TIVOKE-337359 format. One record per residue: x, y, z of N, C-alpha, C, CB in turn; residue in one letter. Coordinates in steps of 0.1 Angstrom, whole numbers, padded with zeros to 4 digits, always signed. Glycine has a CB too. Example, Ala and Ser with C-alpha at 12.3 -4.5 7.8 and 13.67 -1.06 7.14 Angstrom:
BEGIN
+0132-0057+0078+0123-0045+0078+0132-0033+0078+0113-0045+0090A/+0128-0022+0071+0137-0011+0071+0129+0000+0079+0141-0006+0057S/
//
This chain:
BEGIN
-0050+0110-0230-0044+0112-0218-0040+0098-0211-0053+0120-0209M/-0028+0097-0207-0023+0085-0201-0024+0085-0187-0008+0082-0205K/-0031+0075-0180-0034+0074-0166-0022+0066-0161-0048+0068-0163I/-0015+0072-0150-0005+0067-0143-0010+0059-0131+0004+0078-0139R/-0008+0046-0132-0012+0038-0120-0001+0034-0111-0020+0026-0125L/-0004+0031-0099+0006+0027-0090+0013+0014-0096-0001+0024-0075N/+0027+0013-0096+0034+0002-0101+0030-0011-0095+0048+0005-0099P/+0028-0011-0082+0024-0023-0075+0011-0028-0080+0024-0021-0060I/+0001-0019-0080-0012-0022-0084-0012-0026-0100-0020-0009-0082M/-0004-0020-0108-0004-0024-0121+0002-0037-0123+0004-0014-0129K/+0013-0041-0116+0018-0054-0118+0010-0064-0112+0032-0054-0112K/+0003-0062-0100-0006-0072-0095-0018-0074-0104-0011-0070-0082D/-0024-0064-0110-0035-0065-0118-0031-0073-0131-0041-0051-0122I/-0019-0071-0137-0014-0078-0149-0012-0092-0146-0001-0071-0154K/-0006-0095-0134-0003-0110-0131-0017-0117-0129+0007-0112-0117V/-0026-0110-0122-0039-0117-0119-0046-0119-0132-0049-0109-0108T/-0046-0109-0141-0055-0109-0153-0050-0120-0162-0054-0095-0160A/-0037-0123-0162-0031-0132-0171-0032-0147-0167-0018-0129-0172R/-0036-0149-0154-0037-0163-0149-0051-0168-0151-0033-0164-0134S/-0053-0181-0151-0066-0187-0153-0074-0187-0140-0064-0201-0158M/-0067-0184-0128-0073-0184-0116-0085-0173-0116-0063-0182-0105K/-0082-0162-0121-0092-0151-0122-0104-0156-0130-0086-0138-0128M/-0101-0162-0142-0113-0166-0150-0121-0177-0143-0107-0172-0163A/-0115-0187-0136-0122-0196-0129-0130-0190-0117-0113-0207-0126W/-0123-0181-0110-0130-0174-0099-0142-0166-0103-0120-0165-0091G/-0140-0158-0115-0151-0151-0119-0163-0160-0123-0147-0143-0130L/-0160-0171-0130-0171-0181-0133-0178-0187-0121-0166-0191-0142M/-0170-0190-0111-0176-0195-0099-0184-0184-0092-0164-0200-0089A/-0179-0172-0091-0186-0161-0086-0200-0159-0093-0178-0149-0087Y/-0200-0158-0106-0212-0156-0113-0222-0169-0112-0209-0154-0129E/-0217-0181-0111-0224-0193-0110-0232-0193-0096-0214-0205-0111A/-0225-0188-0085-0231-0187-0071-0243-0177-0072-0220-0183-0060I/-0239-0166-0077-0251-0155-0078-0262-0160-0087-0245-0142-0084L/-0259-0167-0098-0270-0171-0106-0278-0182-0099-0265-0176-0120A/-0272-0191-0092-0279-0201-0085-0288-0195-0075-0270-0210-0078F/-0283-0185-0067-0291-0178-0057-0303-0171-0064-0282-0169-0048L/-0300-0165-0075-0312-0157-0082-0322-0167-0086-0306-0148-0095F/-0318-0178-0091-0329-0188-0097-0337-0194-0085-0321-0200-0105I/-0330-0197-0074-0337-0203-0063-0346-0191-0057-0326-0208-0052I/-0341-0179-0056-0351-0169-0051-0362-0166-0060-0344-0156-0048S/-0359-0167-0073-0371-0164-0083-0380-0176-0083-0365-0162-0097L/-0376-0188-0080-0385-0199-0079-0395-0198-0066-0377-0213-0079S/-0388-0194-0056-0395-0191-0043-0407-0180-0045-0385-0187-0032V/-0403-0169-0051-0412-0159-0054-0424-0164-0063-0405-0147-0060L/-0419-0171-0073-0430-0176-0083-0440-0186-0075-0423-0185-0095D/-0434-0194-0066-0443-0203-0059-0452-0196-0048-0434-0213-0053Y/-0448-0184-0043-0455-0177-0034-0466-0169-0041-0446-0169-0027G/-0463-0165-0053-0472-0156-0061-0484-0165-0067-0465-0148-0074S/-0480-0177-0069-0491-0186-0076-0502-0189-0066-0485-0201-0080S/-0501-0188-0053-0511-0190-0044-0517-0177-0039-0506-0197-0033Y/-0510-0166-0040-0515-0153-0034-0521-0144-0046-0504-0144-0027N/-0519-0148-0058-0523-0141-0070-0517-0127-0071-0538-0140-0071Y/-0505-0126-0067-0499-0113-0067-0490-0112-0080-0490-0109-0054Q/-0486-0100-0083-0478-0098-0095-0463-0100-0091-0480-0084-0100N/-0457-0110-0097-0443-0113-0093-0433-0103-0096-0439-0126-0100I/-0436-0095-0106-0427-0084-0110-0426-0073-0099-0432-0077-0123Y/-0435-0071-0092-0433-0062-0080-0425-0066-0069-0446-0059-0075G/-0423-0080-0068-0416-0086-0057-0401-0089-0061-0423-0100-0052E/-0398-0085-0074-0384-0088-0077-0375-0078-0071-0383-0087-0092L/-0381-0067-0064-0372-0057-0057-0365-0063-0045-0380-0046-0051I/-0371-0075-0040-0365-0081-0028-0352-0088-0032-0375-0090-0021S/-0350-0091-0046-0338-0097-0049-0326-0089-0048-0338-0103-0063L/-0328-0075-0048-0317-0067-0046-0308-0068-0034-0321-0053-0048F/-0315-0068-0022-0308-0069-0010-0301-0084-0009-0317-0066+0003P/-0308-0094-0014-0304-0107-0013-0291-0110-0021-0314-0116-0017L/-0291-0105-0034-0278-0106-0042-0269-0097-0037-0280-0104-0056I/-0272-0085-0031-0261-0076-0026-0255-0081-0014-0266-0063-0023G/-0263-0088-0003-0257-0094+0008-0248-0106+0004-0268-0099+0017I/-0252-0113-0006-0244-0124-0011-0230-0120-0016-0251-0132-0022A/-0230-0109-0023-0218-0103-0028-0209-0098-0018-0221-0092-0038Q/-0215-0091-0008-0208-0086+0004-0201-0098+0011-0218-0077+0014V/-0209-0109+0014-0204-0120+0021-0192-0126+0014-0215-0129+0023S/-0193-0128+0001-0182-0134-0007-0170-0124-0007-0188-0137-0021M/-0172-0112-0008-0161-0103-0007-0154-0103+0007-0165-0088-0010A/-0162-0104+0017-0156-0105+0031-0147-0117+0033-0167-0106+0041A/-0152-0127+0025-0143-0140+0027-0131-0141+0018-0151-0152+0025L/-0132-0134+0007-0120-0136-0003-0110-0124-0001-0126-0136-0019T/-0115-0113+0004-0105-0101+0006-0094-0105+0015-0113-0087+0011I/-0097-0111+0027-0085-0114+0036-0075-0124+0029-0090-0121+0049P/-0080-0132+0021-0072-0142+0015-0062-0135+0004-0081-0153+0007I/-0067-0125-0002-0060-0117-0012-0050-0107-0006-0069-0110-0020M/-0054-0100+0005-0046-0089+0010-0037-0094+0022-0055-0078+0014T/-0042-0104+0030-0035-0108+0041-0022-0115+0037-0043-0117+0051A/-0021-0120+0025-0009-0127+0020-0001-0118+0011-0013-0140+0013S/-0004-0105+0010+0003-0096+0000+0017-0093+0005-0006-0082-0002S/+0019-0089+0016+0032-0086+0022+0039-0098+0028+0031-0076+0032I/+0031-0106+0035+0037-0118+0041+0042-0128+0031+0026-0125+0050S/+0034-0128+0019+0038-0138+0008+0051-0133+0002+0027-0139-0003G/+0054-0119+0002+0067-0115-0003+0078-0119+0007+0067-0100-0005E/+0075-0119+0019+0085-0123+0030+0088-0139+0028+0079-0118+0045K/+0078-0146+0026+0080-0160+0024+0088-0164+0010+0065-0167+0024E/+0085-0155+0000+0092-0157-0012+0106-0151-0012+0084-0152-0024R/+0109-0144-0001+0122-0137+0000+0124-0126-0009+0132-0147-0001Q/+0113-0119-0014+0113-0108-0023+0109-0095-0016+0104-0111-0034T/+0107-0095-0003+0103-0084+0004+0114-0073+0005+0099-0088+0017F/+0127-0077+0007+0138-0068+0008+0140-0061-0006+0151-0075+0012D/+0138-0069-0017+0140-0064-0030+0130-0054-0033+0139-0074-0040I/+0117-0056-0029+0107-0047-0031+0109-0034-0024+0094-0053-0028M/+0116-0034-0012+0118-0022-0005+0130-0014-0011+0121-0025+0009L/+0138-0020-0019+0150-0013-0026+0145-0005-0038+0161-0023-0030T/+0133-0007-0042+0127+0001-0054+0126+0016-0050+0113-0004-0059T/+0122+0024-0060+0120+0038-0058+0106+0041-0051+0121+0044-0072C/+0098+0031-0049+0085+0033-0043+0087+0035-0027+0076+0021-0048L/+0080+0043-0022+0079+0045-0007+0071+0034-0001+0074+0060-0004S/+0072+0032+0012+0063+0023+0018+0048+0025+0017+0067+0022+0033P/+0044+0038+0017+0030+0041+0015+0026+0037+0002+0028+0055+0018R/+0034+0039-0009+0029+0035-0022+0029+0020-0024+0038+0042-0032A/+0037+0013-0016+0037-0001-0017+0024-0006-0010+0049-0007-0010I/+0020-0001+0001+0008-0004+0008-0005-0001+0000+0009+0002+0021V/-0006+0011-0005-0016+0016-0013-0018+0006-0025-0014+0030-0018F/-0008+0003-0032-0008-0006-0043-0014-0020-0040+0006-0009-0048G/-0009-0025-0028-0014-0038-0024-0030-0038-0021-0005-0043-0012K/-0034-0026-0014-0048-0026-0010-0057-0024-0022-0050-0015-0001V/-0054-0015-0031-0062-0011-0041-0062-0021-0054-0057+0002-0045F/-0051-0028-0054-0051-0040-0065-0062-0050-0060-0037-0047-0066S/-0063-0054-0048-0073-0063-0044-0087-0057-0044-0069-0067-0030S/-0088-0044-0041-0101-0036-0043-0106-0036-0058-0100-0022-0038V/-0096-0034-0067-0100-0034-0081-0104-0048-0086-0088-0028-0089A/-0098-0058-0081-0103-0071-0084-0116-0075-0079-0094-0080-0078E/-0120-0071-0067-0133-0072-0061-0143-0065-0070-0134-0067-0047V/-0140-0052-0073-0149-0044-0080-0151-0050-0094-0145-0030-0080M/-0142-0057-0100-0144-0063-0113-0154-0074-0112-0130-0068-0117L/-0154-0083-0101-0163-0093-0099-0178-0086-0097-0158-0101-0086Y/-0178-0075-0089-0192-0068-0087-0197-0063-0099-0191-0057-0076V/-0189-0056-0107-0194-0051-0120-0198-0062-0130-0183-0043-0127I/-0191-0073-0130-0195-0084-0138-0208-0091-0134-0185-0094-0138A/-0213-0088-0122-0226-0093-0118-0238-0084-0120-0226-0098-0104S/-0235-0072-0127-0246-0062-0129-0257-0068-0137-0241-0050-0136I/-0254-0076-0147-0265-0081-0156-0275-0091-0146-0260-0090-0169P/-0270-0098-0136-0279-0105-0128-0286-0097-0119-0272-0115-0121I/-0280-0085-0114-0288-0076-0105-0297-0067-0113-0279-0069-0097M/-0295-0066-0126-0304-0056-0134-0317-0060-0134-0299-0055-0147A/-0321-0073-0133-0336-0076-0132-0343-0070-0121-0337-0090-0132L/-0337-0068-0110-0343-0063-0098-0345-0048-0100-0334-0065-0086A/-0337-0042-0109-0339-0027-0112-0348-0024-0124-0326-0022-0116F/-0347-0033-0134-0356-0031-0146-0370-0034-0143-0351-0040-0157V/-0372-0045-0136-0385-0051-0134-0390-0048-0119-0385-0067-0137L/-0381-0045-0110-0386-0044-0096-0388-0029-0093-0376-0050-0087G/-0384-0020-0101-0388-0005-0097-0376+0002-0092-0399-0005-0087G/-0365-0003-0089-0354+0004-0083-0347+0013-0093-0344-0004-0077L/-0342+0025-0089-0335+0033-0098-0320+0029-0101-0336+0048-0093S/-0315+0033-0112-0301+0031-0115-0291+0037-0106-0298+0035-0129W/-0296+0049-0099-0288+0056-0090-0285+0048-0078-0295+0069-0086W/-0295+0038-0074-0293+0029-0063-0281+0019-0066-0306+0023-0060T/-0282+0015-0079-0271+0006-0083-0257+0012-0083-0274+0001-0095L/-0256+0025-0086-0243+0032-0085-0239+0033-0070-0243+0046-0092F/-0249+0037-0062-0246+0038-0047-0241+0025-0041-0259+0043-0040L/-0246+0014-0046-0242+0001-0042-0228-0003-0046-0252-0009-0047F/-0224+0003-0058-0210+0001-0061-0200+0008-0051-0208+0006-0076L/-0206+0021-0049-0197+0029-0039-0196+0022-0025-0203+0045-0038V/-0208+0017-0020-0208+0011-0008-0198-0002-0007-0221+0007-0005V/-0198-0009-0018-0190-0021-0019-0175-0016-0020-0193-0029-0033I/-0172-0005-0026-0158+0000-0027-0153+0004-0013-0157+0011-0037F/-0162+0011-0005-0158+0015+0008-0156+0003+0017-0168+0024+0014V/-0164-0008+0016-0163-0020+0024-0150-0026+0019-0174-0029+0023F/-0148-0029+0007-0135-0035+0003-0122-0028+0007-0136-0036-0013A/-0123-0014+0007-0111-0007+0011-0108-0010+0025-0112+0008+0009T/-0119-0009+0034-0116-0012+0048-0112-0027+0051-0129-0011+0057L/-0118-0036+0043-0113-0049+0045-0099-0052+0041-0121-0058+0039A/-0096-0045+0029-0082-0046+0024-0072-0040+0032-0081-0041+0010G/-0075-0029+0038-0066-0023+0047-0063-0031+0059-0070-0009+0052S/-0073-0036+0065-0071-0045+0077-0062-0057+0073-0085-0051+0082I/-0065-0063+0061-0057-0075+0056-0042-0072+0054-0063-0080+0043G/-0040-0059+0048-0026-0056+0046-0019-0052+0059-0025-0044+0036V/-0026-0046+0068-0020-0044+0081-0016-0057+0088-0029-0035+0089F/-0025-0065+0088-0021-0078+0094-0011-0086+0086-0034-0087+0095C/-0009-0084+0074+0001-0090+0066+0014-0084+0069-0003-0089+0051S/+0014-0071+0073+0027-0064+0076+0033-0067+0090+0024-0049+0075S/+0026-0072+0099+0030-0076+0112+0033-0090+0114+0021-0072+0123I/+0032-0099+0104+0033-0112+0105+0042-0117+0093+0020-0118+0104S/+0048-0129+0095+0058-0134+0085+0051-0146+0077+0071-0139+0092R/+0041-0152+0082+0033-0163+0076+0020-0158+0071+0032-0175+0085K/+0017-0163+0059+0003-0159+0053-0008-0164+0060+0002-0165+0039S/-0007-0177+0065-0018-0183+0072-0021-0175+0086-0014-0199+0075I/-0010-0170+0092-0012-0162+0105-0019-0149+0101+0003-0160+0111V/-0014-0142+0091-0020-0130+0086-0034-0131+0083-0013-0125+0075S/-0038-0142+0076-0052-0144+0072-0062-0146+0085-0053-0157+0064I/-0056-0154+0095-0064-0154+0107-0064-0141+0114-0059-0164+0116I/-0054-0133+0115-0054-0121+0121-0064-0112+0115-0042-0116+0121L/-0065-0113+0101-0074-0104+0094-0089-0107+0098-0072-0106+0077A/-0093-0119+0099-0106-0122+0104-0108-0118+0118-0108-0137+0103F/-0098-0119+0126-0099-0114+0140-0101-0099+0140-0086-0119+0148V/-0094-0093+0131-0095-0078+0130-0109-0073+0126-0085-0073+0118G/-0115-0081+0117-0130-0079+0113-0138-0079+0125-0135-0089+0103Y/-0136-0090+0133-0145-0092+0145-0142-0082+0155-0143-0105+0151F/-0130-0077+0157-0127-0066+0167-0134-0053+0163-0112-0064+0169L/-0133-0050+0150-0140-0037+0146-0154-0037+0147-0137-0034+0131V/-0160-0048+0144-0175-0049+0146-0178-0050+0161-0180-0062+0139C/-0170-0058+0169-0175-0059+0182-0171-0046+0191-0168-0072+0187F/-0161-0040+0189-0156-0028+0197-0166-0017+0194-0141-0023+0194L/-0173-0016+0183-0181-0005+0180-0196-0008+0186-0182-0003+0164T/-0198-0021+0189-0211-0024+0196-0209-0024+0210-0218-0038+0191V/-0197-0026+0216-0194-0026+0230-0200-0015+0238-0180-0026+0232L/-0199-0002+0233-0205+0009+0241-0220+0008+0243-0202+0022+0234P/-0226+0004+0232-0241+0001+0234-0244-0009+0245-0247-0003+0220I/-0236-0020+0245-0239-0030+0255-0237-0025+0269-0231-0042+0254I/-0226-0017+0270-0223-0011+0284-0234-0002+0287-0209-0003+0284I/-0238+0007+0278-0249+0017+0282-0262+0010+0285-0251+0027+0271T/-0265-0001+0278-0278-0009+0281-0277-0015+0294-0280-0019+0270M/-0266-0020+0298-0265-0025+0313-0265-0014+0323-0252-0033+0315F/-0260-0003+0320-0260+0009+0329-0275+0014+0331-0251+0021+0323A/-0282+0014+0320-0296+0019+0321-0307+0008+0322-0298+0028+0309T/-0302-0004+0324-0311-0016+0326-0319-0018+0313-0321-0015+0338R/-0314-0015+0302-0321-0018+0288-0331-0008+0285-0327-0032+0288G/-0331+0004+0292-0341+0014+0288-0337+0023+0277-0346+0022+0300D/-0324+0029+0278-0319+0038+0268-0305+0034+0264-0320+0052+0274D/-0302+0038+0252-0288+0037+0248-0281+0050+0245-0286+0028+0237I/-0289+0061+0243-0284+0074+0242-0276+0075+0228-0276+0078+0254Y/-0265+0083+0229-0256+0085+0218-0244+0075+0217-0250+0099+0218D/-0246+0063+0224-0236+0053+0222-0236+0047+0209-0237+0042+0232S/-0247+0049+0201-0247+0044+0188-0238+0051+0178-0261+0045+0183T/-0232+0063+0182-0223+0071+0173-0211+0061+0169-0217+0084+0181I/-0207+0052+0179-0196+0044+0174-0199+0034+0163-0192+0038+0186F/-0212+0032+0160-0217+0023+0149-0213+0029+0136-0232+0021+0150L/-0209+0042+0135-0205+0048+0123-0192+0041+0117-0201+0064+0125L/-0185+0034+0125-0173+0026+0121-0177+0011+0119-0160+0028+0131L/-0189+0008+0120-0193-0007+0119-0196-0009+0104-0205-0011+0128N/-0190-0018+0097-0193-0020+0083-0207-0028+0082-0181-0030+0075P/-0210-0036+0092-0224-0043+0091-0235-0033+0092-0226-0053+0102I/-0234-0024+0101-0245-0014+0103-0246-0005+0090-0242-0004+0116V/-0234-0002+0085-0233+0006+0073-0240+0000+0062-0218+0009+0069F/-0239-0013+0060-0246-0020+0049-0261-0021+0052-0239-0035+0047L/-0264-0024+0065-0279-0025+0068-0286-0012+0066-0281-0029+0082E/-0279-0001+0070-0285+0012+0068-0287+0015+0052-0275+0023+0074E/-0277+0011+0044-0279+0014+0030-0291+0006+0024-0266+0010+0023F/-0292-0006+0028-0302-0015+0023-0316-0011+0028-0299-0031+0027F/-0316-0006+0040-0328-0001+0047-0333+0011+0039-0324+0003+0062M/-0324+0021+0036-0328+0033+0029-0332+0030+0015-0316+0043+0030L/-0326+0020+0009-0329+0017-0005-0343+0010-0006-0318+0008-0012S/-0346+0002+0003-0359-0005+0002-0370+0002+0008-0358-0019+0009M/-0368+0009+0019-0380+0015+0027-0379+0031+0027-0382+0009+0042T/-0367+0036+0025-0365+0051+0026-0364+0055+0040-0377+0059+0020G/-0364+0046+0050-0363+0050+0064-0349+0045+0070-0375+0044+0072E/-0345+0052+0080-0332+0048+0087-0334+0038+0098-0325+0062+0093S/-0324+0031+0102-0325+0021+0112-0328+0029+0126-0311+0013+0113L/-0323+0040+0126-0323+0048+0139-0335+0059+0139-0308+0055+0141F/-0344+0059+0128-0354+0068+0128-0365+0067+0138-0359+0068+0115S/-0368+0054+0142-0379+0052+0151-0374+0050+0165-0386+0041+0146G/-0376+0058+0174-0371+0058+0188-0382+0053+0197-0367+0072+0191G/-0390+0043+0192-0401+0038+0201-0397+0029+0213-0411+0031+0192N/-0386+0022+0211-0380+0014+0221-0369+0020+0229-0377+0002+0216Y/-0361+0027+0222-0349+0032+0229-0348+0047+0226-0336+0025+0224F/-0341+0054+0235-0338+0069+0233-0324+0069+0227-0337+0077+0247D/-0323+0072+0214-0311+0072+0206-0302+0084+0209-0314+0071+0192F/-0307+0094+0216-0299+0106+0218-0300+0116+0206-0284+0102+0219G/-0294+0128+0210-0296+0139+0200-0289+0138+0187-0293+0152+0205F/-0275+0134+0188-0268+0133+0176-0272+0121+0167-0253+0131+0179F/-0276+0110+0173-0280+0098+0165-0293+0103+0158-0283+0084+0176T/-0302+0108+0164-0315+0113+0159-0312+0123+0147-0324+0120+0170E/-0302+0131+0149-0298+0141+0138-0292+0134+0126-0289+0152+0143L/-0285+0123+0128-0279+0118+0117-0287+0107+0110-0266+0112+0121L/-0299+0104+0116-0309+0093+0110-0318+0100+0100-0318+0087+0122A/-0316+0112+0096-0325+0118+0085-0319+0117+0072-0329+0132+0088H/-0326+0109+0063-0320+0107+0050-0308+0100+0049-0318+0121+0044G/-0299+0101+0039-0288+0093+0037-0275+0099+0046-0285+0093+0022P/-0278+0107+0055-0267+0114+0062-0259+0104+0070-0272+0125+0071L/-0265+0094+0076-0258+0084+0083-0248+0077+0075-0267+0076+0091W/-0253+0072+0063-0245+0065+0053-0233+0073+0049-0254+0060+0041C/-0235+0085+0045-0225+0094+0041-0213+0095+0051-0230+0107+0037I/-0217+0099+0064-0207+0101+0074-0201+0087+0078-0214+0107+0087I/-0208+0076+0078-0202+0064+0082-0192+0059+0070-0214+0053+0083S/-0196+0061+0058-0186+0058+0047-0173+0067+0049-0192+0060+0033G/-0175+0080+0052-0162+0087+0055-0154+0083+0066-0164+0102+0057I/-0161+0080+0077-0154+0075+0089-0147+0062+0086-0163+0073+0101C/-0153+0053+0078-0146+0040+0075-0135+0041+0065-0156+0030+0070M/-0136+0051+0056-0124+0055+0048-0112+0061+0056-0128+0066+0037L/-0116+0069+0066-0106+0074+0075-0099+0062+0083-0112+0084+0085G/-0108+0053+0087-0101+0042+0095-0092+0033+0085-0113+0032+0101L/-0097+0032+0072-0089+0024+0062-0075+0032+0061-0097+0022+0048S/-0075+0045+0059-0062+0052+0058-0053+0050+0071-0066+0067+0057M/-0060+0050+0082-0052+0047+0094-0045+0034+0095-0061+0049+0106F/-0053+0023+0091-0047+0010+0090-0035+0010+0079-0058+0000+0086F/-0037+0017+0068-0027+0017+0058-0015+0025+0063-0033+0023+0045M/-0017+0036+0071-0006+0042+0076+0003+0034+0085-0010+0053+0083F/-0005+0027+0094+0003+0017+0103+0011+0006+0096-0007+0011+0113L/+0004+0001+0085+0012-0009+0077+0024-0003+0070+0002-0015+0065A/+0022+0009+0065+0034+0016+0058+0046+0018+0068+0030+0029+0052A/+0041+0022+0080+0051+0025+0091+0058+0012+0096+0044+0032+0103R/+0050+0001+0095+0056-0012+0099+0067-0017+0089+0044-0022+0101K/+0064-0015+0076+0074-0021+0067+0085-0010+0064+0066-0025+0055I/+0084+0002+0069+0093+0012+0066+0106+0008+0074+0088+0027+0070D/+0118+0006+0067+0130+0002+0074+0135+0013+0082+0141-0004+0065P/+0132+0026+0079+0137+0038+0086+0126+0044+0096+0141+0048+0077L/+0118+0035+0101+0107+0040+0110+0113+0040+0125+0094+0031+0109S/+0106+0049+0132+0109+0048+0147+0123+0052+0151+0108+0033+0153G/+0130+0044+0159+0142+0048+0165+0154+0047+0153+0145+0038+0176K/+0152+0038+0144+0161+0038+0134+0163+0050+0126+0158+0027+0126V/+0150+0056+0124+0150+0069+0116+0157+0080+0124+0135+0073+0113K/+0154+0080+0137+0161+0091+0145+0175+0089+0146+0155+0091+0158K/+0180+0078+0146+0195+0075+0146+0201+0079+0133+0198+0059+0149I/+0194+0076+0122+0199+0079+0108+0200+0094+0106+0189+0072+0097A/+0190+0101+0113+0191+0117+0111+0203+0122+0120+0177+0124+0116R/+0206+0116+0132+0215+0122+0139+0230+0117+0134+0213+0119+0154K/+0231+0106+0128+0244+0100+0123+0241+0098+0108+0248+0086+0130Q/+0243+0107+0100+0241+0105+0085+0252+0097+0079+0241+0119+0078P/+0263+0096+0085+0275+0088+0080+0272+0073+0083+0288+0092+0085I/+0271+0065+0072+0268+0050+0074+0281+0044+0075+0260+0044+0063V/+0281+0034+0087+0293+0026+0089+0294+0015+0078+0293+0020+0103Q/+0304+0013+0071+0306+0004+0062+0306-0011+0067+0318+0007+0054S/+0301-0020+0060+0301-0033+0065+0314-0041+0063+0290-0041+0059A/+0323-0035+0055+0335-0041+0052+0347-0036+0060+0337-0040+0038F/+0345-0025+0067+0355-0019+0075+0351-0020+0090+0358-0005+0070I/+0360-0026+0098+0356-0027+0112+0356-0014+0119+0364-0036+0118P/+0349-0013+0129+0348+0000+0137+0361+0005+0142+0337-0001+0148K/+0369-0006+0148+0382-0002+0154+0391+0004+0143+0388-0015+0160E/+0391+0000+0131+0400+0006+0121+0396+0021+0118+0398-0002+0107V/+0383+0023+0118+0378+0038+0115+0382+0046+0128+0360+0039+0113N/+0382+0041+0140+0386+0049+0152+0401+0052+0151+0382+0042+0166H/+0410+0042+0147+0424+0044+0147+0428+0054+0136+0430+0031+0145I/+0420+0054+0124+0422+0064+0113+0419+0077+0118+0413+0061+0101E/+0408+0079+0125+0404+0092+0130+0414+0097+0140+0390+0090+0138A/+0420+0088+0149+0430+0092+0159+0443+0097+0152+0433+0081+0168G/+0447+0090+0141+0459+0094+0133+0456+0107+0126+0463+0084+0124N/+0445+0110+0122+0442+0123+0115+0442+0135+0125+0428+0122+0107E/+0437+0131+0137+0438+0142+0147+0453+0145+0152+0429+0139+0158A/+0461+0134+0153+0475+0138+0156+0483+0144+0145+0483+0125+0160Q/+0481+0141+0132+0487+0147+0122+0483+0162+0120+0485+0139+0109N/+0470+0164+0124+0465+0178+0123+0471+0187+0134+0450+0179+0125G/
//
């Protein structure tokens, strides 16, 4: 069975795979993770030599460390890959040629987003041998590793959609990269803003259901996943200091918060991709309405006055 990929995604993956940048980038990625793993292992060995504890039971703490390192590197590299995807086409003057193909603007945007997501997932999958020690010796299940890949996919999709949207509204790659990082900050800050307002209103006593907006926060999404993986408890399960509200307490049982948060972030990603596709669509907005009302296109080689004269002559002859 032949799998039909998006042509934009297929082209970007081929170009990336054939260049040496990907090989050097993969080597640097694995070298950074290996360095962090060796440093963390030496710290655990140093601590266990004095406490006479079994070092194998402490290897479980390497999972969130390596996972957070991978998420941090993905958050830094995805804007560079996606924020220059459409603006780079504009700088190379190939954007208009890309729009003349049979692909719709949505297909172009989806191809740009998921080509970067596929590259990030390749880096993460290549790091599985390093993370495997925390699972084989630390006691974590392989199901947790699969869920970590899903979490990385959701995070990379949201980051890629923000980057492509910023790339669609700017003409320079450096501007779109800066806007992508600003977009990350706004998504994280605006979801925390209702909690800050509620705390000021209640003088720091209660925050109620203002935490519902954190379902769109990627940082809280990652913290909730690692919290459930390590302790089996939710960040919002203990209401000793704040009153989280009915809906927050309801979503804090088991992995329900992570599931709904992942769905919400995928929906937000689709929203950014829809805006990017609408932005690069040459027939969007008023232009599309005018094209529907006047289906006859004015030729660029015939002046408008000539067309009006010919129309008047035909009316007189008729």
